[in-house]
C-alpha positions in Angstrom: 84.4 81.1 83.7 86.5 83.0 86.3 90.1 82.2 87.1 92.7 83.4 89.6 95.9 84.7 88.0 98.8 87.0 88.9 99.1 90.2 86.9 102.0 92.7 86.9 101.1 96.4 87.0 103.3 99.4 86.2 102.9 101.9 89.1 104.4 105.4 89.1 105.4 106.3 92.7 106.4 110.0 92.5 108.3 109.5 89.2 109.7 106.1 90.2 108.3 103.3 88.0 107.8 100.0 89.8 106.2 96.7 88.8 103.7 95.5 91.4 102.3 91.9 91.2 98.7 91.4 92.2 96.7 88.2 92.5 93.4 88.9 90.6 90.2 87.2 89.9 89.4 87.4 86.2 85.6 87.9 85.8 85.6 88.9 82.1 88.3 89.1 79.4 89.5 92.6 80.5 87.8 92.9 84.0 89.4 91.7 87.2 88.8 91.8 91.0 91.8 92.8 93.1 92.4 93.0 96.8 95.1 95.4 98.0 95.5 97.3 101.3 92.0 98.0 102.5 90.3 97.8 99.1 88.6 95.1 97.1 88.3 96.6 93.6 86.8 95.8 90.2 89.2 97.0 87.5 89.0 97.2 83.7 92.4 96.5 82.1 92.7 99.0 79.2 96.2 98.4 78.1 99.2 96.1 78.6 102.7 96.5 77.2 104.6 94.0 75.0 105.5 91.9 78.1 101.9 91.6 79.3 102.4 94.2 82.1 99.3 96.3 82.8 100.0 99.9 82.0 96.6 101.4 82.0 93.5 100.5 83.9 90.3 102.0 85.4 89.0 101.2 88.8 85.2 100.8 88.5 84.3 100.3 92.2 86.0 99.8 95.6 84.8 98.1 98.7 86.6 99.4 101.8 87.3 96.8 104.4 89.8 96.5 107.3 93.2 95.6 105.9 93.3 92.4 107.9 90.2 91.1 106.2 91.4 92.1 102.7 94.7 90.3 103.4 92.8 87.1 104.1 90.6 87.1 101.0 90.9 83.9 99.1 90.0 84.4 95.4 90.0 80.6 94.9 87.1 80.3 97.2 85.3 83.2 95.5 85.8 82.2 91.8 82.7 80.1 91.5 80.4 82.9 92.8 78.6 85.5 90.7 80.1 89.0 91.0 76.9 90.1 92.8 77.1 87.3 95.3 80.8 87.9 95.9 80.3 91.6 96.7 77.2 90.8 98.8 79.4 88.6 100.9 82.1 91.3 101.2 79.4 93.8 102.2 78.2 91.5 104.8 81.7 91.2 106.2 81.9 95.0 106.3 78.7 95.3 108.4 79.8 92.6 110.9 
């Protein structure tokens, strides 16, 4: 079953480490969907530190959408959909 949670990620911005919080839709034990900027992404979490902060991840795919659409994505409304159906709906938004 999918769930919506907030994860913390370590980002390196030109040598400056910063923790960024992201709301994510967990679709498998180490796989999440994120929405940030103009991307909706599927990411595989490969490593977390002792505090549960994500330190290493791989982006599997991105769907590029206008930033105003990405900002309005409600993971709670998507969590009961299959991944295929969720991305079909996002692709339909992109075409509109």
